[in-house]
BALOBA-1460 file (C-alpha; in Angstrom, 3 decimals):
// residues 259
<rec num="1" residu="x" x="11.964" y="8.606" z="-14.854"/>
<rec num="2" residu="x" x="13.478" y="8.580" z="-11.136"/>
<rec num="3" residu="x" x="11.541" y="10.364" z="-8.685"/>
<rec num="4" residu="x" x="13.416" y="13.148" z="-7.720"/>
<rec num="5" residu="x" x="12.858" y="14.533" z="-10.805"/>
<rec num="6" residu="x" x="9.611" y="15.085" z="-10.450"/>
<rec num="7" residu="x" x="7.103" y="16.498" z="-6.726"/>
<rec num="8" residu="x" x="4.415" y="13.775" z="-7.317"/>
<rec num="9" residu="x" x="4.355" y="10.362" z="-7.542"/>
<rec num="10" residu="x" x="0.999" y="9.414" z="-7.884"/>
<rec num="11" residu="x" x="-1.373" y="12.096" z="-10.040"/>
<rec num="12" residu="x" x="-4.591" y="11.647" z="-10.666"/>
<rec num="13" residu="x" x="-6.550" y="13.752" z="-12.562"/>
<rec num="14" residu="x" x="-10.994" y="13.834" z="-12.875"/>
<rec num="15" residu="x" x="-10.850" y="9.495" z="-13.719"/>
<rec num="16" residu="x" x="-13.776" y="8.577" z="-14.210"/>
<rec num="17" residu="x" x="-14.272" y="4.270" z="-15.253"/>
<rec num="18" residu="x" x="-16.961" y="2.293" z="-15.711"/>
<rec num="19" residu="x" x="-16.621" y="-1.689" z="-16.643"/>
<rec num="20" residu="x" x="-17.912" y="-3.427" z="-19.595"/>
<rec num="21" residu="x" x="-21.258" y="-4.080" z="-18.203"/>
<rec num="22" residu="x" x="-21.659" y="-0.058" z="-17.763"/>
<rec num="23" residu="x" x="-21.708" y="0.446" z="-14.523"/>
<rec num="24" residu="x" x="-19.405" y="3.383" z="-13.224"/>
<rec num="25" residu="x" x="-16.614" y="2.058" z="-10.851"/>
<rec num="26" residu="x" x="-15.087" y="5.433" z="-10.539"/>
<rec num="27" residu="x" x="-16.772" y="9.019" z="-10.686"/>
<rec num="28" residu="x" x="-14.328" y="11.629" z="-11.008"/>
<rec num="29" residu="x" x="-11.594" y="10.882" z="-8.717"/>
<rec num="30" residu="x" x="-8.604" y="13.152" z="-8.399"/>
<rec num="31" residu="x" x="-5.858" y="12.496" z="-6.096"/>
<rec num="32" residu="x" x="-2.330" y="12.929" z="-5.875"/>
<rec num="33" residu="x" x="0.423" y="11.437" z="-3.614"/>
<rec num="34" residu="x" x="3.720" y="13.486" z="-3.218"/>
<rec num="35" residu="x" x="6.996" y="11.499" z="-3.058"/>
<rec num="36" residu="x" x="7.729" y="10.216" z="0.577"/>
<rec num="37" residu="x" x="4.123" y="10.489" z="1.145"/>
<rec num="38" residu="x" x="1.994" y="8.388" z="2.968"/>
<rec num="39" residu="x" x="-1.860" y="8.301" z="1.928"/>
<rec num="40" residu="x" x="-4.350" y="6.070" z="3.117"/>
<rec num="41" residu="x" x="-7.432" y="5.414" z="0.639"/>
<rec num="42" residu="x" x="-10.581" y="4.067" z="2.715"/>
<rec num="43" residu="x" x="-14.437" y="3.680" z="1.531"/>
<rec num="44" residu="x" x="-17.313" y="1.157" z="1.378"/>
<rec num="45" residu="x" x="-16.688" y="-2.229" z="-0.106"/>
<rec num="46" residu="x" x="-16.966" y="-2.003" z="-3.570"/>
<rec num="47" residu="x" x="-16.221" y="1.995" z="-4.506"/>
<rec num="48" residu="x" x="-13.265" y="1.102" z="-6.190"/>
<rec num="49" residu="x" x="-10.293" y="1.438" z="-4.204"/>
<rec num="50" residu="x" x="-8.291" y="-1.710" z="-5.408"/>
<rec num="51" residu="x" x="-9.465" y="-0.626" z="-8.922"/>
<rec num="52" residu="x" x="-7.316" y="2.859" z="-8.119"/>
<rec num="53" residu="x" x="-4.684" y="1.045" z="-7.101"/>
<rec num="54" residu="x" x="-5.311" y="-1.216" z="-10.453"/>
<rec num="55" residu="x" x="-4.625" y="1.348" z="-12.961"/>
<rec num="56" residu="x" x="-1.612" y="3.196" z="-10.923"/>
<rec num="57" residu="x" x="-0.206" y="0.118" z="-11.367"/>
<rec num="58" residu="x" x="-0.855" y="-0.283" z="-15.200"/>
<rec num="59" residu="x" x="-2.893" y="-3.712" z="-14.606"/>
<rec num="60" residu="x" x="-5.798" y="-2.012" z="-15.582"/>
<rec num="61" residu="x" x="-6.416" y="-0.450" z="-19.652"/>
<rec num="62" residu="x" x="-6.410" y="3.401" z="-19.147"/>
<rec num="63" residu="x" x="-9.532" y="5.280" z="-17.661"/>
<rec num="64" residu="x" x="-12.515" y="6.224" z="-20.058"/>
<rec num="65" residu="x" x="-12.033" y="9.629" z="-18.646"/>
<rec num="66" residu="x" x="-9.092" y="11.470" z="-17.062"/>
<rec num="67" residu="x" x="-5.453" y="10.918" z="-16.782"/>
<rec num="68" residu="x" x="-3.300" y="9.326" z="-14.250"/>
<rec num="69" residu="x" x="1.046" y="9.918" z="-13.944"/>
<rec num="70" residu="x" x="3.018" y="7.762" z="-12.436"/>
<rec num="71" residu="x" x="6.131" y="9.011" z="-11.646"/>
<rec num="72" residu="x" x="5.642" y="11.734" z="-14.175"/>
<rec num="73" residu="x" x="4.422" y="8.646" z="-17.044"/>
<rec num="74" residu="x" x="1.634" y="7.052" z="-17.462"/>
<rec num="75" residu="x" x="0.907" y="3.884" z="-15.830"/>
<rec num="76" residu="x" x="2.830" y="0.673" z="-16.658"/>
<rec num="77" residu="x" x="2.586" y="-2.834" z="-16.035"/>
<rec num="78" residu="x" x="5.899" y="-3.915" z="-14.762"/>
<rec num="79" residu="x" x="6.912" y="-0.391" z="-14.304"/>
<rec num="80" residu="x" x="10.315" y="-0.558" z="-11.538"/>
<rec num="81" residu="x" x="9.172" y="2.765" z="-10.073"/>
<rec num="82" residu="x" x="6.387" y="0.651" z="-8.588"/>
<rec num="83" residu="x" x="6.209" y="-2.072" z="-5.625"/>
<rec num="84" residu="x" x="2.541" y="-3.720" z="-5.422"/>
<rec num="85" residu="x" x="1.724" y="-5.802" z="-1.799"/>
<rec num="86" residu="x" x="-1.373" y="-7.622" z="-2.119"/>
<rec num="87" residu="x" x="-3.948" y="-9.058" z="0.546"/>
<rec num="88" residu="x" x="-2.530" y="-12.056" z="-0.098"/>
<rec num="89" residu="x" x="1.082" y="-13.325" z="0.638"/>
<rec num="90" residu="x" x="1.217" y="-15.005" z="-3.005"/>
<rec num="91" residu="x" x="4.375" y="-16.614" z="-1.977"/>
<rec num="92" residu="x" x="5.316" y="-19.200" z="-4.259"/>
<rec num="93" residu="x" x="4.723" y="-23.184" z="-2.734"/>
<rec num="94" residu="x" x="7.682" y="-24.408" z="-4.286"/>
<rec num="95" residu="x" x="10.541" y="-21.182" z="-3.010"/>
<rec num="96" residu="x" x="11.748" y="-21.304" z="0.541"/>
<rec num="97" residu="x" x="11.544" y="-17.722" z="2.664"/>
<rec num="98" residu="x" x="15.071" y="-16.496" z="1.017"/>
<rec num="99" residu="x" x="14.350" y="-17.520" z="-2.682"/>
<rec num="100" residu="x" x="10.446" y="-15.894" z="-2.469"/>
<rec num="101" residu="x" x="11.600" y="-12.399" z="-0.914"/>
<rec num="102" residu="x" x="14.495" y="-12.478" z="-3.626"/>
<rec num="103" residu="x" x="11.694" y="-13.285" z="-6.660"/>
<rec num="104" residu="x" x="10.572" y="-9.660" z="-7.397"/>
<rec num="105" residu="x" x="14.588" y="-8.534" z="-8.231"/>
<rec num="106" residu="x" x="14.804" y="-11.594" z="-9.736"/>
<rec num="107" residu="x" x="12.256" y="-11.349" z="-11.831"/>
<rec num="108" residu="x" x="13.156" y="-7.674" z="-12.543"/>
<rec num="109" residu="x" x="16.773" y="-8.552" z="-13.822"/>
<rec num="110" residu="x" x="18.812" y="-9.041" z="-10.159"/>
<rec num="111" residu="x" x="21.670" y="-11.351" z="-10.457"/>
<rec num="112" residu="x" x="20.811" y="-14.350" z="-7.628"/>
<rec num="113" residu="x" x="24.209" y="-13.380" z="-5.248"/>
<rec num="114" residu="x" x="22.887" y="-9.441" z="-5.313"/>
<rec num="115" residu="x" x="18.909" y="-10.739" z="-4.514"/>
<rec num="116" residu="x" x="19.815" y="-13.197" z="-2.565"/>
<rec num="117" residu="x" x="21.935" y="-10.691" z="-0.249"/>
<rec num="118" residu="x" x="19.043" y="-7.575" z="-0.153"/>
<rec num="119" residu="x" x="16.477" y="-10.932" z="0.416"/>
<rec num="120" residu="x" x="18.625" y="-12.048" z="3.382"/>
<rec num="121" residu="x" x="18.911" y="-8.554" z="4.544"/>
<rec num="122" residu="x" x="15.274" y="-7.724" z="4.396"/>
<rec num="123" residu="x" x="14.268" y="-10.622" z="6.345"/>
<rec num="124" residu="x" x="16.631" y="-10.176" z="9.028"/>
<rec num="125" residu="x" x="15.051" y="-6.537" z="9.250"/>
<rec num="126" residu="x" x="11.144" y="-7.902" z="9.498"/>
<rec num="127" residu="x" x="12.263" y="-10.604" z="12.236"/>
<rec num="128" residu="x" x="12.504" y="-13.690" z="9.916"/>
<rec num="129" residu="x" x="16.070" y="-14.340" z="10.493"/>
<rec num="130" residu="x" x="17.328" y="-18.158" z="10.279"/>
<rec num="131" residu="x" x="13.302" y="-18.651" z="8.471"/>
<rec num="132" residu="x" x="15.435" y="-18.336" z="5.262"/>
<rec num="133" residu="x" x="15.061" y="-21.600" z="4.200"/>
<rec num="134" residu="x" x="11.367" y="-22.668" z="5.095"/>
<rec num="135" residu="x" x="8.973" y="-23.046" z="2.335"/>
<rec num="136" residu="x" x="5.589" y="-21.221" z="3.171"/>
<rec num="137" residu="x" x="3.780" y="-24.119" z="4.282"/>
<rec num="138" residu="x" x="5.748" y="-24.308" z="7.491"/>
<rec num="139" residu="x" x="5.440" y="-20.278" z="7.977"/>
<rec num="140" residu="x" x="2.341" y="-19.118" z="10.334"/>
<rec num="141" residu="x" x="0.498" y="-16.340" z="8.169"/>
<rec num="142" residu="x" x="1.829" y="-13.213" z="9.874"/>
<rec num="143" residu="x" x="5.332" y="-14.588" z="9.193"/>
<rec num="144" residu="x" x="4.437" y="-14.979" z="5.571"/>
<rec num="145" residu="x" x="3.456" y="-11.694" z="5.224"/>
<rec num="146" residu="x" x="6.704" y="-10.365" z="6.799"/>
<rec num="147" residu="x" x="8.313" y="-12.524" z="3.893"/>
<rec num="148" residu="x" x="5.539" y="-10.587" z="1.438"/>
<rec num="149" residu="x" x="7.046" y="-7.448" z="3.010"/>
<rec num="150" residu="x" x="10.153" y="-8.315" z="2.652"/>
<rec num="151" residu="x" x="9.830" y="-9.170" z="-0.930"/>
<rec num="152" residu="x" x="8.163" y="-5.759" z="-1.820"/>
<rec num="153" residu="x" x="10.941" y="-3.452" z="-0.088"/>
<rec num="154" residu="x" x="13.729" y="-5.766" z="-1.626"/>
<rec num="155" residu="x" x="12.604" y="-4.093" z="-5.073"/>
<rec num="156" residu="x" x="13.585" y="-0.859" z="-4.007"/>
<rec num="157" residu="x" x="10.739" y="1.043" z="-5.891"/>
<rec num="158" residu="x" x="10.276" y="4.654" z="-4.825"/>
<rec num="159" residu="x" x="6.576" y="4.018" z="-5.104"/>
<rec num="160" residu="x" x="4.514" y="1.518" z="-2.777"/>
<rec num="161" residu="x" x="0.743" y="0.076" z="-3.786"/>
<rec num="162" residu="x" x="-0.707" y="-1.760" z="-1.002"/>
<rec num="163" residu="x" x="-3.794" y="-2.966" z="-1.184"/>
<rec num="164" residu="x" x="-4.877" y="-3.893" z="2.913"/>
<rec num="165" residu="x" x="-1.451" y="-6.185" z="3.128"/>
<rec num="166" residu="x" x="-2.743" y="-6.908" z="7.003"/>
<rec num="167" residu="x" x="-6.053" y="-7.266" z="6.540"/>
<rec num="168" residu="x" x="-6.624" y="-10.987" z="7.299"/>
<rec num="169" residu="x" x="-3.918" y="-11.520" z="9.829"/>
<rec num="170" residu="x" x="-4.872" y="-11.482" z="14.015"/>
<rec num="171" residu="x" x="-5.289" y="-8.609" z="16.489"/>
<rec num="172" residu="x" x="-1.944" y="-8.757" z="17.484"/>
<rec num="173" residu="x" x="-0.183" y="-9.574" z="14.753"/>
<rec num="174" residu="x" x="-1.443" y="-6.726" z="12.484"/>
<rec num="175" residu="x" x="-0.251" y="-4.226" z="15.024"/>
<rec num="176" residu="x" x="3.471" y="-5.478" z="14.569"/>
<rec num="177" residu="x" x="3.342" y="-5.848" z="11.021"/>
<rec num="178" residu="x" x="2.051" y="-1.226" z="11.491"/>
<rec num="179" residu="x" x="4.957" y="-0.940" z="13.376"/>
<rec num="180" residu="x" x="7.150" y="-2.755" z="11.179"/>
<rec num="181" residu="x" x="5.611" y="-0.682" z="8.235"/>
<rec num="182" residu="x" x="5.977" y="2.093" z="9.976"/>
<rec num="183" residu="x" x="9.852" y="1.381" z="10.766"/>
<rec num="184" residu="x" x="10.838" y="0.666" z="6.894"/>
<rec num="185" residu="x" x="8.735" y="3.618" z="5.612"/>
<rec num="186" residu="x" x="10.558" y="6.178" z="8.094"/>
<rec num="187" residu="x" x="13.701" y="4.646" z="6.901"/>
<rec num="188" residu="x" x="13.321" y="4.398" z="3.329"/>
<rec num="189" residu="x" x="11.044" y="7.650" z="2.373"/>
<rec num="190" residu="x" x="9.202" y="5.841" z="-0.197"/>
<rec num="191" residu="x" x="6.025" y="7.299" z="-1.298"/>
<rec num="192" residu="x" x="3.085" y="4.776" z="-0.411"/>
<rec num="193" residu="x" x="-0.562" y="4.700" z="-1.556"/>
<rec num="194" residu="x" x="-2.476" y="2.462" z="0.982"/>
<rec num="195" residu="x" x="-5.937" y="0.524" z="0.616"/>
<rec num="196" residu="x" x="-7.637" y="-0.573" z="4.110"/>
<rec num="197" residu="x" x="-10.529" y="-1.227" z="5.858"/>
<rec num="198" residu="x" x="-9.263" y="-0.459" z="8.975"/>
<rec num="199" residu="x" x="-9.384" y="3.444" z="10.496"/>
<rec num="200" residu="x" x="-7.391" y="2.586" z="13.174"/>
<rec num="201" residu="x" x="-4.916" y="1.384" z="10.815"/>
<rec num="202" residu="x" x="-5.620" y="4.490" z="8.692"/>
<rec num="203" residu="x" x="-4.793" y="7.263" z="11.193"/>
<rec num="204" residu="x" x="-1.696" y="5.202" z="12.913"/>
<rec num="205" residu="x" x="0.397" y="4.408" z="9.463"/>
<rec num="206" residu="x" x="-1.285" y="8.090" z="7.040"/>
<rec num="207" residu="x" x="0.314" y="11.524" z="6.825"/>
<rec num="208" residu="x" x="-3.242" y="12.005" z="4.572"/>
<rec num="209" residu="x" x="-6.345" y="9.863" z="4.759"/>
<rec num="210" residu="x" x="-8.514" y="10.086" z="1.578"/>
<rec num="211" residu="x" x="-12.166" y="8.845" z="1.901"/>
<rec num="212" residu="x" x="-14.274" y="7.362" z="-1.043"/>
<rec num="213" residu="x" x="-18.302" y="7.099" z="-1.533"/>
<rec num="214" residu="x" x="-20.105" y="4.668" z="-2.064"/>
<rec num="215" residu="x" x="-19.930" y="3.514" z="-5.989"/>
<rec num="216" residu="x" x="-18.997" y="4.852" z="-7.896"/>
<rec num="217" residu="x" x="-16.176" y="6.230" z="-5.596"/>
<rec num="218" residu="x" x="-15.229" y="9.383" z="-5.312"/>
<rec num="219" residu="x" x="-13.205" y="11.598" z="-2.708"/>
<rec num="220" residu="x" x="-15.081" y="12.699" z="-0.330"/>
<rec num="221" residu="x" x="-12.835" y="14.096" z="2.175"/>
<rec num="222" residu="x" x="-8.735" y="14.126" z="2.495"/>
<rec num="223" residu="x" x="-7.897" y="13.905" z="6.031"/>
<rec num="224" residu="x" x="-4.382" y="15.260" z="7.050"/>
<rec num="225" residu="x" x="-3.134" y="13.326" z="9.555"/>
<rec num="226" residu="x" x="-1.391" y="15.953" z="12.209"/>
<rec num="227" residu="x" x="0.470" y="12.942" z="14.601"/>
<rec num="228" residu="x" x="4.172" y="13.651" z="14.820"/>
<rec num="229" residu="x" x="6.607" y="11.061" z="13.078"/>
<rec num="230" residu="x" x="8.380" y="8.684" z="14.074"/>
<rec num="231" residu="x" x="5.063" y="7.263" z="15.349"/>
<rec num="232" residu="x" x="4.457" y="3.919" z="18.251"/>
<rec num="233" residu="x" x="1.347" y="2.017" z="17.545"/>
<rec num="234" residu="x" x="1.075" y="1.374" z="21.227"/>
<rec num="235" residu="x" x="1.558" y="4.797" z="22.403"/>
<rec num="236" residu="x" x="-0.640" y="6.005" z="19.354"/>
<rec num="237" residu="x" x="-3.906" y="4.217" z="20.649"/>
<rec num="238" residu="x" x="-3.401" y="6.842" z="24.354"/>
<rec num="239" residu="x" x="-3.268" y="9.763" z="22.561"/>
<rec num="240" residu="x" x="-6.428" y="11.781" z="22.279"/>
<rec num="241" residu="x" x="-5.598" y="13.217" z="19.051"/>
<rec num="242" residu="x" x="-5.745" y="9.647" z="17.737"/>
<rec num="243" residu="x" x="-9.236" y="8.971" z="18.887"/>
<rec num="244" residu="x" x="-10.506" y="12.361" z="17.727"/>
<rec num="245" residu="x" x="-8.814" y="11.700" z="13.908"/>
<rec num="246" residu="x" x="-10.313" y="8.397" z="13.770"/>
<rec num="247" residu="x" x="-14.143" y="9.646" z="14.860"/>
<rec num="248" residu="x" x="-13.341" y="12.144" z="12.186"/>
<rec num="249" residu="x" x="-12.804" y="10.102" z="9.755"/>
<rec num="250" residu="x" x="-15.712" y="7.545" z="10.506"/>
<rec num="251" residu="x" x="-18.363" y="10.452" z="10.786"/>
<rec num="252" residu="x" x="-16.378" y="11.211" z="6.513"/>
<rec num="253" residu="x" x="-17.213" y="7.391" z="6.624"/>
<rec num="254" residu="x" x="-20.982" y="7.940" z="7.295"/>
<rec num="255" residu="x" x="-21.550" y="10.911" z="4.954"/>
<rec num="256" residu="x" x="-19.933" y="8.443" z="1.875"/>
<rec num="257" residu="x" x="-22.121" y="5.897" z="2.812"/>
<rec num="258" residu="x" x="-25.462" y="8.173" z="2.746"/>
<rec num="259" residu="x" x="-23.957" y="9.816" z="-0.704"/>
């Protein structure tokens, strides 16, 4: 099913999940992500943010209670409507940057010519023109994440799940890649569910930020980010509204710790 046929890219309704040990991970979680919307998910470590992404990606079995629909259907592993970018780049060391960027398309059945054409264009967009034949060991951490970002967007999925993709980078590289992600998303209009521990990143990138409580995770707040687009990471940090939203998220997060 194409996302253009439905309004919501993701619908999570009253999901409760406990793993085999019996302790609840998620409790009565409901959320939605509309077509073209960028939604960030923040909360204490262990509150179930990545678990939610894995449920939406079809990597975990159905929750004990509640329903999840992705592009109007139940989640399933390998859904072509979904691309998933992890905190680690997960590049294959025996493939060069071009082959790594094309890998997702090749897995999904694209021809070598077509996948390499798209991968070449995406590597140029993320600032890696001229590095196509470099292997991961010859790339910096930031360049590896740029390659992973190119791989994610090259797939062309209308929904992106992103699990702290910039969390391990130095501050300068992280800001550069945030600006790059803003530009790519604004150009392509994909829906994004983005996990982060960085409140400034959540404010800068998102249309809405969902704040989760301590485990078992539940949604404590749904904060609209009323900053105009297109955005510049550099200019946002000089904006009083940006800092007010940051403070609001911090207050919600503190309340979640206490709950």
